C-alpha positions in Angstrom: -0.1 0.0 -0.2 2.6 2.3 1.1 4.9 1.3 -2.2 1.5 1.9 -4.4 0.9 5.8 -3.0 4.9 6.5 -3.6 4.6 5.3 -7.1 1.6 7.4 -7.9 3.3 10.5 -5.9 6.4 9.6 -7.7 4.7 9.7 -11.1 3.0 12.6 -11.1 5.9 14.6 -10.0 8.0 12.9 -12.4 5.3 14.0 -15.3 5.1 17.4 -13.5 8.8 17.7 -14.1 8.9 16.6 -17.7 6.5 19.5 -18.4 7.7 21.7 -16.9 11.1 20.1 -19.2 9.1 20.5 -22.0 8.5 23.8 -21.4 11.4 25.5 -20.8 12.5 23.8 -24.0 9.8 24.6 -26.1 9.8 28.4 -24.9 13.3 28.6 -25.6 13.0 32.2 -23.3 16.4 34.4 -23.8 16.8 34.5 -20.3 17.2 30.9 -19.7 21.1 29.9 -19.8 21.6 27.7 -22.5 23.1 24.6 -20.1 19.5 24.7 -18.3 17.8 24.2 -22.0 20.0 21.5 -22.7 20.2 19.7 -19.2 16.3 20.7 -18.8 15.6 16.6 -19.1 18.0 15.6 -16.6 16.1 16.4 -13.7 12.8 14.5 -14.6 15.2 11.6 -15.4 17.0 11.8 -12.1 14.4 12.0 -10.3 12.5 9.0 -11.7 15.5 6.6 -11.6 15.4 7.9 -7.7 11.7 7.5 -7.3 12.1 3.7 -8.8 14.8 2.9 -6.4 12.6 4.3 -3.5 9.7 2.3 -4.9 11.3 -0.6 -5.5 14.2 -1.0 -2.9 12.8 1.0 -0.1 9.7 -1.7 0.8 11.5 -4.5 0.9 14.1 -2.9 3.2 11.1 -1.7 5.5 9.6 -5.3 5.2 13.1 -6.6 6.6 13.0 -4.3 9.4 9.4 -3.8 10.2 8.3 -7.0 12.5 4.9 -7.2 14.9 3.5 -10.0 16.8 0.6 -10.5 18.7 0.5 -13.0 21.6 -2.1 -13.7 24.3 -0.5 -11.4 27.0 1.8 -8.7 24.4 2.0 -7.0 21.3 5.6 -7.0 20.0 6.6 -4.8 17.5 10.2 -3.8 16.0 10.8 -0.3 14.0 13.6 0.9 12.4 15.9 1.0 9.5 19.5 1.8 11.2 18.5 1.8 14.5 15.9 0.0 15.8 12.9 0.1 18.2 11.3 -2.6 19.9 7.8 -2.1 21.9 6.1 -4.5 24.3 2.7 -3.3 24.7 1.0 -5.4 27.7 -2.8 -6.3 26.4 -3.6 -5.3 30.3 -2.4 -2.0 29.6 -4.1 -1.5 26.3 -6.7 1.8 26.5 -8.1 1.5 22.9 -7.7 -0.7 19.7 -8.5 1.1 16.4 -8.1 0.4 12.4 -8.3 2.7 10.0 -8.2 2.9 6.3 -7.6 5.6 3.9 -8.9 6.0 0.8 -5.9 3.8 -0.8 -5.8 1.6 1.8 -9.8 0.4 1.0 -8.7 0.4 -2.7 -6.2 -3.0 -1.9 -8.0 -4.2 1.2 -5.6 -3.4 3.8 -5.3 -1.4 7.2 -3.9 0.3 9.7 -4.1 -1.1 13.4 -3.6 1.3 16.3 -3.0 0.7 19.5 -3.0 3.3 22.2 -1.8 2.8 25.7 -1.3 5.5 28.8 2.4 5.0 28.4 4.9 8.1 27.4 5.9 6.3 24.7 2.4 6.7 23.0 0.9 4.6 20.7 2.0 1.1 18.4 0.8 1.4 14.9 1.0 -2.2 12.8 0.1 -0.4 8.8 -0.6 -2.9 5.8 -2.7 -5.5 7.4 -5.1 -7.2 5.4 -8.2 -5.3 6.5 -10.4 -8.4 7.8 -6.9 -9.4 9.8 -7.2 -5.8 11.3 -10.5 -5.9 12.0 -10.0 -9.3 13.8 -7.1 -8.5 15.5 -8.6 -5.1 17.2 -11.6 -7.1 18.2 -9.8 -9.7 19.5 -6.9 -7.3 21.4 -10.3 -5.0 22.6 -12.1 -7.7 24.0 -9.0 -9.6 25.9 -7.7 -6.4 26.9 -11.3 -6.1 28.8 -11.0 -9.4 30.4 -7.6 -8.8 32.0 -8.2 -5.5 33.1 -11.5 -6.8 35.0 -9.5 -10.2 36.5 -7.0 -7.0 38.0 -9.8 -5.2 39.8 
């Protein structure tokens, strides 16, 4: 999902850069320096290569460094590229469990699960889940958190 959003925005930006390069070359204004006219197509080309690398390499790298697991008592998440962050959220400390879908997520039937606690670290987010799985996990976590809170009082 994240990759598709990046690819769509990269295609739009590349198209705009191509239109700008074409406009600069077609108009050939006298005040535009000759090297700018000669190399106007380099900017969309360089950006297109960058966007391609970002759309192909970055998601594979992201997949390798982002992990999550839900057990009966704890939700584990690990994030980070160069420096890693592990977050352990006890199910008994969960205050709210939300799943949300933007329009692009609905299009591809994925969702984002957000688990909020009263911790200073804030919430834990798991993005890119199958929509049905996100709903099922959020309902199970909410039910399990209620059971554990009732046992503690």
